[in-house]
C-alpha positions, -999 to 999 in steps of 0.1 A, spaced: -129 92 -112 -138 69 -84 -174 65 -94 -176 65 -131 -183 28 -138 -207 11 -161 -233 25 -135 -239 61 -130 -229 61 -94 -203 77 -72 -178 105 -76 -142 113 -75 -124 127 -45 -129 165 -43 -104 188 -27 -128 216 -26 -151 196 -4 -124 182 18 -119 198 53 -83 210 61 -58 180 65 -32 179 91 2 182 74 26 188 103 19 166 132 47 172 157 29 168 190 20 136 209 6 109 188 -33 111 187 -38 88 159 -33 54 173 -63 31 171 -89 38 198 -65 63 214 -46 35 230 -14 53 229 -27 76 256 -24 49 283 8 33 295 -3 -3 289 -20 5 256 12 22 243 33 -10 250 7 -31 234 7 -10 203 46 -11 203 46 -49 205 20 -50 177 41 -27 155 71 -49 161 51 -78 147 36 -61 116 56 -31 108 91 -46 112 85 -81 99 100 -75 64 131 -56 75 135 -81 104 141 -110 79 168 -91 58 197 -106 79 188 -140 64 203 -128 30 214 -92 29 250 -94 42 256 -127 23 248 -110 -10 267 -78 -4 299 -95 8 298 -119 -21 301 -89 -44 327 -72 -22 349 -102 -21 354 -97 -59 370 -63 -54 393 -52 -26 387 -83 -5 403 -88 28 390 -74 60 379 -41 43 354 -61 22 337 -73 54 339 -42 76 330 -19 48 300 -38 39 288 -40 75 294 -3 79 274 4 47 245 -17 60 246 0 94 245 35 79 219 26 55 196 16 84 205 49 101 201 72 70 172 56 51 151 41 80 160 63 110 166 98 97 143 97 65 113 76 76 113 76 114 123 113 120 111 130 88 85 112 67 64 101 96 57 137 103 38 139 69 7 122 81 -27 124 65 -49 125 95 -27 99 111 -23 77 80 8 72 60 18 55 27 23 65 -9 -14 71 -17 -20 90 17 10 110 8 -2 118 -27 -36 129 -13 -17 151 12 5 165 -15 -26 173 -37 -42 192 -8 -10 211 1 -9 223 -36 -46 232 -35 -52 218 -70 -50 186 -92 -14 183 -101 -6 158 -129 29 153 -115 17 144 -81 -8 121 -96 18 103 -118 41 100 -89 13 85 -67 4 60 -95 39 49 -100 45 44 -63 13 24 -58 21 2 -90 57 -5 -75 42 -15 -42 25 -45 -59 59 -55 -73 74 -55 -37 42 -74 -25 50 -103 -48 87 -106 -42 88 -102 -4 68 -133 5 88 -154 -20 123 -143 -9 115 -142 29 99 -176 31 125 -192 7 155 -178 26 142 -193 58 134 -227 44 169 -227 28 182 -232 63 174 -269 57 205 -271 35 228 -268 65 204 -285 90 222 -310 113 214 -346 107 202 -340 71 232 -332 51 214 -315 23 190 -344 17 161 -320 16 176 -297 -10 153 -308 -38 122 -301 -16 131 -265 -5 110 -248 -33 81 -272 -30 81 -267 9 82 -229 4 54 -231 -21 33 -252 3 38 -227 31 29 -197 9 -2 -214 -6 -15 -221 29 -8 -185 38 -29 -171 8 -57 -197 15 -63 -185 50 -66 -149 39 -104 -151 34 -109 -160 71 -92 -128 82 -61 -126 104 -75 -108 135 -73 -139 156 -37 -147 146 -25 -112 146 -23 -111 184 6 -137 182 26 -117 156 41 -93 180 54 -118 205 67 -142 178 86 -114 159 99 -100 192 114 -133 201 129 -133 166 146 -100 170 159 -110 205 174 -141 189 189 -120 162 205 -97 188 216 -125 210 233 -145 181 250 -113 170 262 -103 204 278 -138 209 297 -137 176 310 -102 179 337 -115 203 348 -138 173 366 -106 162 359 -75 182 376 -54 156 342 -55 137 331 -26 159 351 -4 134 321 -8 111 300 17 133 322 43 116 311 54 82 348 58 72 351 21 63 320 21 41 331 51 22 367 37 19 352 4 4 332 24 -21 362 45 -32 386 17 -34 361 -6 -53 351 21 -78 322 7 -100 321 -24 -81 313 -4 -50 283 9 -68 272 -26 -76 276 -36 -39 252 -8 -29 224 -27 -48 230 -56 -23 235 -34 8 201 -20 2 185 -54 9 191 -46 46 165 -18 45 138 -33 23 107 -30 44 116 5 57 85 19 39 63 -3 61 71 21 89 54 49 71 26 29 54 14 13 87 15 45 108 -22 48 109 -25 13 124 -3 19 154 6 55 156 39 73 155 52 70 190 48 31 192 66 27 158 94 50 167 99 34 201 98 -1 187 125 9 161 149 29 181 146 10 213 144 -25 201 146 -34 164 175 -12 154 198 -24 182 190 -61 176 196 -57 137 228 -38 144 240 -65 168 233 -93 142 251 -75 113 281 -69 136 280 -106 146 278 -118 111 307 -97 102 328 -108 131 321 -144 123 333 -139 86 365 -121 98 372 -150 120 361 -177 95 360 -165 58 344 -196 48 312 -187 67 305 -160 41 285 -185 19 257 -184 45 267 -162 74 234 -162 92 229 -199 95 265 -204 103 260 -183 134 233 -206 148 246 -233 171 236 -268 162 216 -274 194 194 -244 186 194 -250 149 160 -266 144 141 -241 168 158 -213 150 148 -227 116 111 -230 129 113 -194 144 128 -179 111 100 -196 90 73 -181 114 90 -147 112 90 -148 73 53 -158 72 44 -129 94 65 -106 72 47 -120 42 13 -115 59 21 -78 65 29 -73 29 -3 -91 17 -24 -71 41 -7 -40 29 -16 -49 -7 -53 -52 3 -51 -18 20 -34 0 -10 -61 -16 -32 -88 -3 -11 -73 32 -13 -67 30 -50 -104 21 -56 -116 49 -34 -93 74 -50 -104 63 -84 -73 48 -96 -88 13 -100 -123 1 -109 -145 -11 -81 -132 -44 -67 -149 -70 -43 -136 -59 -10 -148 -80 20 -146 -72 57 -133 -102 77 -140 -87 112 -170 -72 126 -151 -52 152 -118 -42 134 -124 -19 105 -89 -24 89 -95 -62 85 -103 -67 49 -99 -93 22 -97 -87 -16 -100 -120 -35 -87 -107 -69 -56 -92 -53 -50 -123 -31 -52 -146 -63 -30 -123 -82 -3 -123 -55 -5 -160 -51 1 -167 -87 28 -141 -89 47 -155 -59 45 -191 -71 58 -181 -106 87 -165 -89 96 -195 -69 95 -218 -100 116 -193 -121 142 -182 -96 145 -213 -75 167 -196 -47 168 -166 -26 202 -158 -41 185 -156 -74 156 -136 -62 178 -109 -46 185 -98 -83 148 -90 -86 145 -74 -52 151 -38 -44 140 -20 -75 104 -16 -65 113 -6 -30 138 20 -41 115 33 -67 87 37 -40 113 54 -16 122 79 -44 86 87 -51 79 94 -14 108 119 -13 96 136 -44 60 140 -32 73 151 2 87 182 -16 52 195 -22 41 188 13 69 206 31 70 236 7 33 242 2 19 227 33 46 233 60 59 265 43 94 255 50 121 278 37 140 267 6 172 263 23 157 238 48 138 219 20 172 217 1 191 206 31 166 179 38 154 165 6 185 167 -16 204 142 6 176 118 8 168 121 -30 205 116 -39 207 85 -17 174 71 -31 187 78 -66 220 61 -60 203 30 -45 177 28 -74 205 32 -101 225 5 -84 195 -19 -83 187 -10 -120 220 -28 -128 202 -60 -118 177 -57 -147 193 -85 -168 193 -108 -138 156 -102 -128 150 -67 -118 130 -64 -149 102 -82 -134 89 -57 -109 94 -29 -135 73 -47 -160 47 -55 -135 47 -18 -123 45 -6 -159 14 -27 -167 -3 -16 -135 5 21 -144 -12 15 -178 -41 -1 -161 -46 28 -136 -39 55 -163 -64 38 -187 -90 37 -160 -86 73 -149 -84 87 -185 -114 65 -195 -135 78 -166 -127 114 -174 -137 109 -210 -168 91 -200 -178 118 -175 -172 146 -201 -193 128 -228 -221 121 -203 -222 158 -192 -222 170 -228 -252 146 -236 -269 152 -205 -296 178 -195 -289 201 -164 -310 190 -135 -324 225 -129 -336 226 -166 -353 192 -161 -370 203 -129 -384 233 -147 -397 211 -175 -415 189 -150 -431 218 -132 -445 231 -165 -456 196 -176 -461 174 -144 -458 137 -150 -478 110 -133 -467 106 -96 -458 74 -79 -458 69 -42 -426 64 -22 -390 76 -25 -366 71 -54 -329 75 -50 -309 81 -81 -272 75 -78 -250 97 -100 -214 108 -102 -224 143 -114 -251 159 -92 -255 189 -115 -270 170 -144 -301 148 -146 -290 112 -140 -294 88 -169 -317 66 -148 -341 95 -141 -343 104 -177 -350 68 -187 -375 65 -159 -394 95 -171 -391 85 -208 -402 48 -204 -422 46 -173 -436 82 -175 -436 85 -138 -420 107 -110 -420 95 -74 -433 116 -47 -398 121 -32 -366 121 -53 -330 121 -40 -301 128 -63 -273 108 -44 -236 112 -49 -210 92 -30 -177 111 -29 -142 101 -17 -125 127 4 -87 132 1 -82 120 38 -84 85 54 -117 89 72 -147 112 74 -163 118 108 -199 106 111 -211 143 116 -197 151 82 -208 120 65 -239 133 48 -247 167 33 -283 174 22 -294 203 -1 -331 208 -8 -337 218 -46 -374 220 -44 -404 201 -29 -398 171 -51 -359 169 -53 -332 169 -28 -295 166 -36 -276 143 -12 -239 139 -9 -223 111 12 -185 114 19 -161 86 28 -124 86 34 -101 66 10 -96 41 39 -132 35 45 -157 10 29 -189 28 17 -223 16 31 -250 37 17 -280 23 37 -261 31 70 -252 65 59 -288 72 48 -298 63 84 -281 96 94 -302 115 72 -331 112 95 -316 138 117 -318 163 88 -354 156 81 -352 129 53 -373 101 67 -377 69 46 -380 31 50 -353 13 32 -376 -14 21 -400 10 5 -374 29 -12 -362 23 -49 -326 28 -59 -322 37 -96 -288 30 -113 -279 40 -148 -260 12 -165 -239 23 -195 -229 -3 -222 -197 10 -239 -186 4 -274 -150 13 -286 -145 41 -310 -112 46 -329 -121 82 -339 -123 98 -304 -108 95 -269 -81 71 -263 -64 46 -288 -85 16 -298 -65 -8 -276 -69 15 -247 -106 17 -253 -110 -20 -252 -89 -22 -220 -111 4 -203 -143 -15 -214 -129 -48 -201 -121 -30 -167 -156 -16 -167 -173 -50 -173 -153 -66 -145 -158 -39 -120 -178 -49 -89 -215 -43 -90 -223 -9 -72 -252 -27 -55 -227 -49 -37 -200 -22 -34 -223 3 -17 -242 -25 2 -276 -16 -12 -304 -42 -8 -305 -59 -42 -342 -62 -41 -345 -24 -39 -324 -17 -72 -337 -8 -106 -311 -6 -135 -318 15 -166 -292 14 -193 -278 32 -223 -251 27 -250 -221 50 -250 -192 52 -275 -158 59 -259 
């Protein structure tokens, strides 16, 4: 899948060639970058970094979550139960969804230290031991929904912070008409700086977000004493009572309560960047207490002053600290948006490497940090999407209708894929599987169904976007499968070609020729055309395949595998993890240890370029053929993707009907 582009280069991930993957990491965290978690100072630095990146999204939820939920609850039973019940539901949502499901359970399902939907998909495929269509479909849906979340999060986060201008002292609503333009300006600036990388700014993310959480906790602690009876909300009894008394309305309320846990999936997705232990410490020891205090404080304020429910967060802030808090809130939401944008870049890189998307221009923005990448196409896509949302929805209140569906969908996908990991990989007994996953799946399904009620109000947007991306991914995967099968059918086995060349030796040219191919068992198109048109064979010929393993990274010692065929031909496989950026010349440098000596500037790389024409009588429907061809034509050139010197590349083409 991953390599079948217009050029005959690369190959799909191969479970048979993938070393065993860790599926049950319960010991000390060893996956933190650079092993920093092994030292006391490094551990706390990673914890601070995790607070800045991992918890940015969930840390901005207090700006709007309780406001929306209590607004719905007031239409039902009303009174104190509406407030205490909503705060209780928010607290227990944080406990069950974030703490129990993600922090204690899902973070154990790491793929060599990496988390996230696509890492979990690769882990589940490996646990099953074969290609599973169901796991593949779940992974594609989860990845597609992530982009929907990636568009909504920056819009709602920044807009909810800037809306603090409505109640800012000394203005009196005079800046209300400028809230959307100001938000748009902040977001445009954020997207424009992505190409320069964020390594320099990232060191400020942790301290700024830590101050934000401390302010959240302090504000909440002060206002808890407005009505100390709010502490009743720590009991699940009041949340359950609210749901029972409100009936169907209680089900609707859950869709707004879920806003308190949006961003929970970031704990799992960013596990590889910071390690399990720092994330767990950051959540249990700092973020969860601060969020709990803030929600309790908002509830107590509303019990004491029901009019504050229109915007409880900003009504908590004293006038003397209003402007500093507004600036801090804006900074926190920008950081939360940055984390989502960076996550979209990482998911795109994984999707390209796993063969779910065509090759895309992916640029490294740091020479020292491997995870710092920039994807221009995705950045432009997100920026346009975010600006459209701002123009269409105009306020964070309206945007909350669109928020939640993509996140709940991703959470349910993670739960379903975890089934394959814990049954096939961890070998849990069925009673333990049922006792763990059924409650999680039930809660995810309830939240998802509740959010689906918002479809007429805007929840259709992430669903339509996700559906379009699923179609694109499915078309790419299916098209590459058809193209691979057709190429294999029309090609000559490499061993047969070598026998023919030995019987009738062609003219020999000095130097080394490297033929990139996705199928090392058949003669590459470029080799056949070179023999047919140029009537020459180089002294040394290497059949090169670039494969993507179903794990995040491949150690250097396992990067290359060489297999001599005869004196003239060698078969070479270069393996990369789905979190890595391929660099063929650098990998070829490792071949010297295995006896393949060559000079990159006297070596020719031959690529087979295939020109596709749609066919209504075979393969996919005609519209899907045209979409696949469009994706092919706009895929990144493999010369750039594999970092091959352009002056050493020879392209030879053929026309293929799909």
